[in-house]
N, C-alpha and C positions, 0 to 999 in steps of 0.2 A: 436246748429249749427253742421251740419254733417262735419266730418273730410274728407278733400279731399287731396289725395297724388299725387303729381307730381313726376313721374320717369323721370329724366332729363338725356339724353344720346345723343350719336352722337358726335357733336362738329366738330372741325376743325383740330385736331391733327392727327398724324400718327397712332394713336390708335383708330380711329373713328370706324372702323368695329367691333373691340372687344367691344367697348362701346355700340354699338347697340345691340350686342348679350347679354351683361350684362343687359341692360335695358329691353330687352324682357323677360329675365329670372326673373328678380326682379318684373316687372309688373305682369307676370302670377302668381308668388307666392303670391303677395299681393291680387290679385283677388281671388285666391283659399282660402285665409285667411279671406275673407269677406270685404276687404278694398275697398272704392271707389277710384280707382286709374286710372290715365291717363298716357299713354306713350307719352312723349314729346321728339321726336327725332329731334334735331335741327342741322342745317347746318350753322347757323350764330348766333352771339350773339347780333345782333341788335333786339331791342324791347323785350329783355328777361324780364325786370321788368313787362311789361304789360302782357306777356304770363304767368308769374308765379303768378300774383296778385290774381286769384281766389282760390289758393291752401293754405291749412293749413300748410303743411309740404312738404319738398322736399327730395326725395331719389336721391342724386346726384351720377351718375355713368359716369361722363364725364372723361374718363381716359386721362391724359396728357393735355398739353396746358393750356389755361385760366380756364378750368374746374377743374384742380387739383392743379394749382400753387398759389392759393389763391385769384385770381381775382373774380371768381364766389362766393367764400365763403364770400368775403368782400361785394359783392353786396347783398347776402342774409342776412348778418348781418345788413346791412343798411336798408333793407326792413323789418327787424324784422321777417324774416322766419326761423323757426328751420329746420335744415337739418342734414342728416346723414354724419358723418365724421369729420375730423379735421377742425379747424378754419383757418383763413387767414395766420397767421404767421407760424404755423406749416406746413401748406400746401406749402407755399413758401419756407421754409427752406428745407423741404424734397425734393421738386422738383429740387432745385439747389444743384447738387451734390458736388460742391466745398464748398459751405457754410455748408452743412451737414457734410462733411469730417472734416472741421475745428472744428465743434462742437464735433464730435466723438473724435478727437485727444485731444481737450481741456478737455474732461472728462476721457481720458485715455482708451477709447475703442479701441481695435485692429482694424485697417483698413489698407488695403494694401498701401505702399508708393505711392505717386502720384505727378503729376505735372499738372498744368493748363496751357493751351494755350488760351490766351485771345487777341491775336493779336501779330504782330511782324514778324520777319524773321523765316521762317519754317526751313531752313537749320540749323540755330544756335539752334533752339529748338530741332531738331532731335539729334544734338550732345549732348545736355544737357540730353536728355532722355537716350541715351546710357551711358553717364558718370555717371548719378545719379541713374538711375533705372536699367540699363542693360536690356537684353532681356531674355525671352519673356515678352511682356507687353500686356495689354488690353487697347484698345482705345475706348472711348465712348463719346457721346454728353453730354455737361454740363446740359442741361435741356430737356431730353427726358425720357419717361418711357418705360416699357415693353420690354427692351433690344433693342430698336430701334437703329440701327446703330452700335451696339457693335461688335468690331472685335479683334480677338487674332492675334498679330503680333509676329512671331518667329525669323525672320531673319532681318539683316541689310538692305537687298535688298527690303524687304516688308515695311520697316518702313517709308521711305520718301513718297512713293505713298499712304499709309494709312493716314498719316498725312495731305497730300495735299487734299485727298478726304474728310476727315473730316472737314477741314477748309472750303472747298468750300460748303459742304452741310449744315454745322451747325455754322460755325464761331468759336465759343468757344467750347472746348472740354477737356476732362481729359485723361491723360495717367497714368495708374497704373500698378504696378508690378503684374505679373500673379502669383497667389498663387495655386500651385498644390494641389490636394486634392479632396474634395467632395463638391458638391453643396447642401446646405441645406437652407430651408426657414422656418421662424417662423411666424405663424399667431397669432396676439395678439388681444384679444377681451376685451373691457372694459365693466364692469357692476358695479352695485351699490356696489358690494363687493370688487371692485378693478380690477386689471389686471389678465387676464387668458391667459396663453400661450397654445394654442391648440396643439394637437399632432404635432411634427415636421415632415417635409416632406423632403425627399432626392430625387434629380432629377439626373437621369443618362441618359444624351443624348446618342443616339445610333450612332450619326455621329458627330465627333468633341468633344471638351472638354468643351464648354461653353453652358449654358442654354440660347441660343440666340433666336431670333425671330422665326427662323425655328423650333428649338426644342420645343418651346412654343406652336406653332400654327399649326404644321403639325401632323395630326393624326398618332400615332405610332412611332413618331420620338424620343420620350423620355420615359424612364421607370420612373414612379412615385411611390415612396415607402412611404406609410403613415400608421402607424407611421414609422419614419425613423429608421433603424437598427443602432442605436448609443449606446455606452456604457452609463451607468448612469451618469458617470462624464462628458462625452462629451455633452450629452443632457442638463445637469445642467448648463454647461458653456454657451451654446447657449441661453438657456432660460433666464439666468441672464442678458446676454448682450442685448437680445431683450427687456426685461422689461426696462432696463436702458436707451436704445436708445429711446424708445417710450416716456418715461417720459422727457428725455432730450429735445427732439424736441417739446414737448408739444402736442403730438398727442391726438386724441379723438376718441372714439367708436371702431375703428378697424385700423389695419395697417398690412402690410406684410413686414417682414425684411429679406433681402437676405444676406447669408453668404457663404464664402468658408471656409470649415474646413480643416486645414492643416494636413499632415500626423502625426504632433505632437499633434493634437487634439486642436489646438488654432482656435477659431471661429473668422475669419476676417470679419467684417461687410462691406458690399458693399454699400447698399443703403436701404432706407425706402420708401415704397409705401403706401401712405395714402388713396388711393382709388383703392384697388386691384380688379382684375377681379372678376366679380360676375356671370359668366356663371355657369351653374351647374357642369361643369367639371374643373373650375378654382381652383387654389390651396387653396385659403382661404375657400371656401365651402367644399372642400375635407377634410381639417383639422377639420372643424366644424363637418362634418359628422362622422369622426373617434372619435370625442369626445361625439358623441351621440346627436348632435344638427343638425337636418335635414335642408335642404335648405330653406323650407318654414318657418320653425321656426326661423332660423337665420335672414331672411329678416324681419319677423314680429318683432323679438327682436330689430333690429336696428332701424326700424321706430318708435317703441314705445319709445326707448331711446331718439330719436330726439324730439318727441312730448313732452316728459317730461321736455324739456328745455323752453316750452312756459311759459311766465309769468302768474302766477295765479291771477285771479281777486281779488282785495282787497274787503273785506266786507264793506258795507257802514255804517257809524255811529260809 
């Protein structure tokens, strides 16, 4: 039976447009590699089992929302469809920034001090932020990816409006201490021989101090350095923390881990992205390219890894 690959992209999250671009890139790479692959750009999750039924394996690049939070992963597991990326539990844990932070802290991984707003009186919460965290702080939605909604708040005058806007737009959100220093990301690729941390990437936004949505997706808005110009000791600390967090959350196949590297050289883990961008200019493919693994070969490797999880037929007799 011929192997048919479904490249699943689009979705309903704030990252839909990036997902579509990732899907187009992955689909083109698979076709160049000789796979029978279809691009499934969805705008609704209704009827997804029927849509995916004809396919042997799914290359999921649904960034954010139900595509990355474990919902689609659970559906694929129930259907018995192998797919690229982490399973339901790791996906859900990584997407929920509060639960991921609790896991990091439980393991002793450095992460910026933080508070969760899950409802209640905003004025009292604002006072608590100033009392326990001080300023500046970074405010971010609890369950969004790709730096959606992330904001740096420097002054008391900015704090209340920022919290009110976040509560109105997202309901639940995190506030964490702003760590001065450098923005570094680690791409982790899992293979039969174990985990491989690809060359680290440093991100230097040209406007502002955060690698936010604008810096990520505006051409020329951010300088990307790969390999990152870190000392051997700094790179080792980031790589060790990335491996530990990947294993801690139970990730599979690939993940991108975002850090703030303090002036003292301490890597503070911000979050784990279990379905990183897969456009040819995205950070994960760039790190792979720096390691000598081209985009088409990376995509081919990932789909083969997913296919290897298909149960093998038992011999009769």
